[in-house]
Chimera marker file (.cmm) of the C-alpha trace (Angstrom):
<marker_set name="trace">
<marker id="1" x="97.910" y="92.765" z="124.715" r="1" g="1" b="0" radius="0.5"/>
<marker id="2" x="95.139" y="91.256" z="126.509" r="1" g="1" b="0" radius="0.5"/>
<marker id="3" x="91.546" y="92.123" z="125.830" r="1" g="1" b="0" radius="0.5"/>
<marker id="4" x="89.792" y="93.361" z="129.752" r="1" g="1" b="0" radius="0.5"/>
<marker id="5" x="86.529" y="94.478" z="127.958" r="1" g="1" b="0" radius="0.5"/>
<marker id="6" x="84.084" y="94.039" z="125.352" r="1" g="1" b="0" radius="0.5"/>
<marker id="7" x="80.958" y="95.491" z="125.954" r="1" g="1" b="0" radius="0.5"/>
<marker id="8" x="78.509" y="95.106" z="122.781" r="1" g="1" b="0" radius="0.5"/>
<marker id="9" x="75.488" y="96.979" z="122.008" r="1" g="1" b="0" radius="0.5"/>
<marker id="10" x="73.385" y="95.469" z="120.421" r="1" g="1" b="0" radius="0.5"/>
<marker id="11" x="71.266" y="96.885" z="116.327" r="1" g="1" b="0" radius="0.5"/>
<marker id="12" x="67.072" y="97.141" z="116.409" r="1" g="1" b="0" radius="0.5"/>
<marker id="13" x="67.220" y="97.266" z="112.910" r="1" g="1" b="0" radius="0.5"/>
<marker id="14" x="67.159" y="94.699" z="110.768" r="1" g="1" b="0" radius="0.5"/>
<marker id="15" x="69.695" y="95.241" z="108.563" r="1" g="1" b="0" radius="0.5"/>
<marker id="16" x="73.020" y="93.928" z="108.208" r="1" g="1" b="0" radius="0.5"/>
<marker id="17" x="74.540" y="95.882" z="110.533" r="1" g="1" b="0" radius="0.5"/>
<marker id="18" x="73.669" y="93.526" z="113.891" r="1" g="1" b="0" radius="0.5"/>
<marker id="19" x="75.915" y="95.645" z="117.446" r="1" g="1" b="0" radius="0.5"/>
<marker id="20" x="78.199" y="98.580" z="118.214" r="1" g="1" b="0" radius="0.5"/>
<marker id="21" x="81.113" y="96.945" z="119.984" r="1" g="1" b="0" radius="0.5"/>
<marker id="22" x="83.984" y="98.606" z="122.301" r="1" g="1" b="0" radius="0.5"/>
<marker id="23" x="87.191" y="96.923" z="123.730" r="1" g="1" b="0" radius="0.5"/>
<marker id="24" x="89.464" y="98.402" z="125.937" r="1" g="1" b="0" radius="0.5"/>
<marker id="25" x="92.932" y="96.697" z="125.759" r="1" g="1" b="0" radius="0.5"/>
<marker id="26" x="95.177" y="95.972" z="128.647" r="1" g="1" b="0" radius="0.5"/>
<marker id="27" x="93.105" y="98.240" z="131.139" r="1" g="1" b="0" radius="0.5"/>
<marker id="28" x="94.182" y="101.563" z="129.559" r="1" g="1" b="0" radius="0.5"/>
<marker id="29" x="93.148" y="101.799" z="125.847" r="1" g="1" b="0" radius="0.5"/>
<marker id="30" x="89.349" y="101.729" z="124.397" r="1" g="1" b="0" radius="0.5"/>
<marker id="31" x="88.755" y="101.496" z="120.253" r="1" g="1" b="0" radius="0.5"/>
<marker id="32" x="84.536" y="101.903" z="119.852" r="1" g="1" b="0" radius="0.5"/>
<marker id="33" x="82.867" y="101.956" z="117.093" r="1" g="1" b="0" radius="0.5"/>
<marker id="34" x="83.668" y="98.050" z="115.575" r="1" g="1" b="0" radius="0.5"/>
<marker id="35" x="80.532" y="96.209" z="113.876" r="1" g="1" b="0" radius="0.5"/>
<marker id="36" x="79.175" y="93.406" z="113.971" r="1" g="1" b="0" radius="0.5"/>
<marker id="37" x="78.068" y="92.249" z="110.633" r="1" g="1" b="0" radius="0.5"/>
<marker id="38" x="75.911" y="89.723" z="109.212" r="1" g="1" b="0" radius="0.5"/>
<marker id="39" x="76.952" y="88.791" z="105.615" r="1" g="1" b="0" radius="0.5"/>
<marker id="40" x="77.125" y="86.781" z="103.496" r="1" g="1" b="0" radius="0.5"/>
<marker id="41" x="79.314" y="84.030" z="104.560" r="1" g="1" b="0" radius="0.5"/>
<marker id="42" x="77.887" y="84.868" z="108.913" r="1" g="1" b="0" radius="0.5"/>
<marker id="43" x="79.137" y="87.482" z="111.075" r="1" g="1" b="0" radius="0.5"/>
<marker id="44" x="82.307" y="89.030" z="111.264" r="1" g="1" b="0" radius="0.5"/>
<marker id="45" x="83.339" y="92.854" z="112.955" r="1" g="1" b="0" radius="0.5"/>
<marker id="46" x="84.509" y="96.104" z="111.058" r="1" g="1" b="0" radius="0.5"/>
<marker id="47" x="86.855" y="98.110" z="112.267" r="1" g="1" b="0" radius="0.5"/>
<marker id="48" x="85.773" y="101.819" z="113.439" r="1" g="1" b="0" radius="0.5"/>
<marker id="49" x="86.815" y="103.807" z="109.646" r="1" g="1" b="0" radius="0.5"/>
<marker id="50" x="86.081" y="107.102" z="108.019" r="1" g="1" b="0" radius="0.5"/>
<marker id="51" x="84.776" y="108.421" z="104.712" r="1" g="1" b="0" radius="0.5"/>
<marker id="52" x="88.258" y="110.022" z="102.911" r="1" g="1" b="0" radius="0.5"/>
<marker id="53" x="87.833" y="112.807" z="100.196" r="1" g="1" b="0" radius="0.5"/>
<marker id="54" x="88.007" y="110.028" z="97.530" r="1" g="1" b="0" radius="0.5"/>
<marker id="55" x="84.520" y="109.046" z="99.238" r="1" g="1" b="0" radius="0.5"/>
<marker id="56" x="87.004" y="105.690" z="100.168" r="1" g="1" b="0" radius="0.5"/>
<marker id="57" x="86.335" y="103.807" z="103.493" r="1" g="1" b="0" radius="0.5"/>
<marker id="58" x="89.615" y="104.096" z="105.618" r="1" g="1" b="0" radius="0.5"/>
<marker id="59" x="89.377" y="101.792" z="108.948" r="1" g="1" b="0" radius="0.5"/>
<marker id="60" x="90.923" y="103.908" z="111.073" r="1" g="1" b="0" radius="0.5"/>
<marker id="61" x="92.344" y="101.737" z="113.781" r="1" g="1" b="0" radius="0.5"/>
<marker id="62" x="92.841" y="97.658" z="113.053" r="1" g="1" b="0" radius="0.5"/>
<marker id="63" x="94.890" y="95.176" z="113.871" r="1" g="1" b="0" radius="0.5"/>
<marker id="64" x="98.372" y="94.990" z="112.118" r="1" g="1" b="0" radius="0.5"/>
<marker id="65" x="98.594" y="91.100" z="111.695" r="1" g="1" b="0" radius="0.5"/>
<marker id="66" x="95.970" y="88.041" z="110.348" r="1" g="1" b="0" radius="0.5"/>
<marker id="67" x="96.636" y="85.999" z="113.773" r="1" g="1" b="0" radius="0.5"/>
<marker id="68" x="95.029" y="89.380" z="116.244" r="1" g="1" b="0" radius="0.5"/>
<marker id="69" x="92.684" y="89.742" z="113.597" r="1" g="1" b="0" radius="0.5"/>
<marker id="70" x="91.731" y="87.018" z="114.258" r="1" g="1" b="0" radius="0.5"/>
<marker id="71" x="91.906" y="86.991" z="118.387" r="1" g="1" b="0" radius="0.5"/>
<marker id="72" x="90.062" y="90.269" z="117.807" r="1" g="1" b="0" radius="0.5"/>
<marker id="73" x="87.223" y="88.987" z="116.188" r="1" g="1" b="0" radius="0.5"/>
<marker id="74" x="86.559" y="85.806" z="118.570" r="1" g="1" b="0" radius="0.5"/>
<marker id="75" x="86.471" y="87.340" z="121.378" r="1" g="1" b="0" radius="0.5"/>
<marker id="76" x="84.404" y="89.919" z="120.356" r="1" g="1" b="0" radius="0.5"/>
<marker id="77" x="81.788" y="87.554" z="118.869" r="1" g="1" b="0" radius="0.5"/>
<marker id="78" x="81.656" y="85.596" z="120.922" r="1" g="1" b="0" radius="0.5"/>
<marker id="79" x="80.613" y="88.023" z="123.750" r="1" g="1" b="0" radius="0.5"/>
<marker id="80" x="77.644" y="89.350" z="120.863" r="1" g="1" b="0" radius="0.5"/>
<marker id="81" x="76.456" y="85.915" z="121.261" r="1" g="1" b="0" radius="0.5"/>
<marker id="82" x="76.075" y="86.201" z="125.046" r="1" g="1" b="0" radius="0.5"/>
<marker id="83" x="74.703" y="88.916" z="124.685" r="1" g="1" b="0" radius="0.5"/>
<marker id="84" x="71.707" y="88.058" z="122.723" r="1" g="1" b="0" radius="0.5"/>
<marker id="85" x="71.800" y="84.737" z="124.367" r="1" g="1" b="0" radius="0.5"/>
<marker id="86" x="70.863" y="86.533" z="127.524" r="1" g="1" b="0" radius="0.5"/>
<marker id="87" x="68.624" y="89.133" z="125.848" r="1" g="1" b="0" radius="0.5"/>
<marker id="88" x="66.167" y="85.651" z="124.271" r="1" g="1" b="0" radius="0.5"/>
<marker id="89" x="65.655" y="84.461" z="128.269" r="1" g="1" b="0" radius="0.5"/>
<link id1="1" id2="2" r="1" g="1" b="0" radius="0.2"/>
<link id1="2" id2="3" r="1" g="1" b="0" radius="0.2"/>
<link id1="3" id2="4" r="1" g="1" b="0" radius="0.2"/>
<link id1="4" id2="5" r="1" g="1" b="0" radius="0.2"/>
<link id1="5" id2="6" r="1" g="1" b="0" radius="0.2"/>
<link id1="6" id2="7" r="1" g="1" b="0" radius="0.2"/>
<link id1="7" id2="8" r="1" g="1" b="0" radius="0.2"/>
<link id1="8" id2="9" r="1" g="1" b="0" radius="0.2"/>
<link id1="9" id2="10" r="1" g="1" b="0" radius="0.2"/>
<link id1="10" id2="11" r="1" g="1" b="0" radius="0.2"/>
<link id1="11" id2="12" r="1" g="1" b="0" radius="0.2"/>
<link id1="12" id2="13" r="1" g="1" b="0" radius="0.2"/>
<link id1="13" id2="14" r="1" g="1" b="0" radius="0.2"/>
<link id1="14" id2="15" r="1" g="1" b="0" radius="0.2"/>
<link id1="15" id2="16" r="1" g="1" b="0" radius="0.2"/>
<link id1="16" id2="17" r="1" g="1" b="0" radius="0.2"/>
<link id1="17" id2="18" r="1" g="1" b="0" radius="0.2"/>
<link id1="18" id2="19" r="1" g="1" b="0" radius="0.2"/>
<link id1="19" id2="20" r="1" g="1" b="0" radius="0.2"/>
<link id1="20" id2="21" r="1" g="1" b="0" radius="0.2"/>
<link id1="21" id2="22" r="1" g="1" b="0" radius="0.2"/>
<link id1="22" id2="23" r="1" g="1" b="0" radius="0.2"/>
<link id1="23" id2="24" r="1" g="1" b="0" radius="0.2"/>
<link id1="24" id2="25" r="1" g="1" b="0" radius="0.2"/>
<link id1="25" id2="26" r="1" g="1" b="0" radius="0.2"/>
<link id1="26" id2="27" r="1" g="1" b="0" radius="0.2"/>
<link id1="27" id2="28" r="1" g="1" b="0" radius="0.2"/>
<link id1="28" id2="29" r="1" g="1" b="0" radius="0.2"/>
<link id1="29" id2="30" r="1" g="1" b="0" radius="0.2"/>
<link id1="30" id2="31" r="1" g="1" b="0" radius="0.2"/>
<link id1="31" id2="32" r="1" g="1" b="0" radius="0.2"/>
<link id1="32" id2="33" r="1" g="1" b="0" radius="0.2"/>
<link id1="33" id2="34" r="1" g="1" b="0" radius="0.2"/>
<link id1="34" id2="35" r="1" g="1" b="0" radius="0.2"/>
<link id1="35" id2="36" r="1" g="1" b="0" radius="0.2"/>
<link id1="36" id2="37" r="1" g="1" b="0" radius="0.2"/>
<link id1="37" id2="38" r="1" g="1" b="0" radius="0.2"/>
<link id1="38" id2="39" r="1" g="1" b="0" radius="0.2"/>
<link id1="39" id2="40" r="1" g="1" b="0" radius="0.2"/>
<link id1="40" id2="41" r="1" g="1" b="0" radius="0.2"/>
<link id1="41" id2="42" r="1" g="1" b="0" radius="0.2"/>
<link id1="42" id2="43" r="1" g="1" b="0" radius="0.2"/>
<link id1="43" id2="44" r="1" g="1" b="0" radius="0.2"/>
<link id1="44" id2="45" r="1" g="1" b="0" radius="0.2"/>
<link id1="45" id2="46" r="1" g="1" b="0" radius="0.2"/>
<link id1="46" id2="47" r="1" g="1" b="0" radius="0.2"/>
<link id1="47" id2="48" r="1" g="1" b="0" radius="0.2"/>
<link id1="48" id2="49" r="1" g="1" b="0" radius="0.2"/>
<link id1="49" id2="50" r="1" g="1" b="0" radius="0.2"/>
<link id1="50" id2="51" r="1" g="1" b="0" radius="0.2"/>
<link id1="51" id2="52" r="1" g="1" b="0" radius="0.2"/>
<link id1="52" id2="53" r="1" g="1" b="0" radius="0.2"/>
<link id1="53" id2="54" r="1" g="1" b="0" radius="0.2"/>
<link id1="54" id2="55" r="1" g="1" b="0" radius="0.2"/>
<link id1="55" id2="56" r="1" g="1" b="0" radius="0.2"/>
<link id1="56" id2="57" r="1" g="1" b="0" radius="0.2"/>
<link id1="57" id2="58" r="1" g="1" b="0" radius="0.2"/>
<link id1="58" id2="59" r="1" g="1" b="0" radius="0.2"/>
<link id1="59" id2="60" r="1" g="1" b="0" radius="0.2"/>
<link id1="60" id2="61" r="1" g="1" b="0" radius="0.2"/>
<link id1="61" id2="62" r="1" g="1" b="0" radius="0.2"/>
<link id1="62" id2="63" r="1" g="1" b="0" radius="0.2"/>
<link id1="63" id2="64" r="1" g="1" b="0" radius="0.2"/>
<link id1="64" id2="65" r="1" g="1" b="0" radius="0.2"/>
<link id1="65" id2="66" r="1" g="1" b="0" radius="0.2"/>
<link id1="66" id2="67" r="1" g="1" b="0" radius="0.2"/>
<link id1="67" id2="68" r="1" g="1" b="0" radius="0.2"/>
<link id1="68" id2="69" r="1" g="1" b="0" radius="0.2"/>
<link id1="69" id2="70" r="1" g="1" b="0" radius="0.2"/>
<link id1="70" id2="71" r="1" g="1" b="0" radius="0.2"/>
<link id1="71" id2="72" r="1" g="1" b="0" radius="0.2"/>
<link id1="72" id2="73" r="1" g="1" b="0" radius="0.2"/>
<link id1="73" id2="74" r="1" g="1" b="0" radius="0.2"/>
<link id1="74" id2="75" r="1" g="1" b="0" radius="0.2"/>
<link id1="75" id2="76" r="1" g="1" b="0" radius="0.2"/>
<link id1="76" id2="77" r="1" g="1" b="0" radius="0.2"/>
<link id1="77" id2="78" r="1" g="1" b="0" radius="0.2"/>
<link id1="78" id2="79" r="1" g="1" b="0" radius="0.2"/>
<link id1="79" id2="80" r="1" g="1" b="0" radius="0.2"/>
<link id1="80" id2="81" r="1" g="1" b="0" radius="0.2"/>
<link id1="81" id2="82" r="1" g="1" b="0" radius="0.2"/>
<link id1="82" id2="83" r="1" g="1" b="0" radius="0.2"/>
<link id1="83" id2="84" r="1" g="1" b="0" radius="0.2"/>
<link id1="84" id2="85" r="1" g="1" b="0" radius="0.2"/>
<link id1="85" id2="86" r="1" g="1" b="0" radius="0.2"/>
<link id1="86" id2="87" r="1" g="1" b="0" radius="0.2"/>
<link id1="87" id2="88" r="1" g="1" b="0" radius="0.2"/>
<link id1="88" id2="89" r="1" g="1" b="0" radius="0.2"/>
</marker_set>
């Protein structure tokens, strides 16, 4: 699996959510609504989720293993940081 595209949409408000990201996998599959969150330990990603009938939020798309999640997070956060720098210039 190769991430062939990352599109970052920065959020203008001052809350914890900093951006919403879409990724393209192998130029044929897109995952929308990955969130960049500023947490207590720094930036991290939250996968797309929906609220279940019991009130809990459940991911509707997510990596199966931690290695894939770490790689995905690294790519997304790098793209977010690049977008921040470009906006400042």
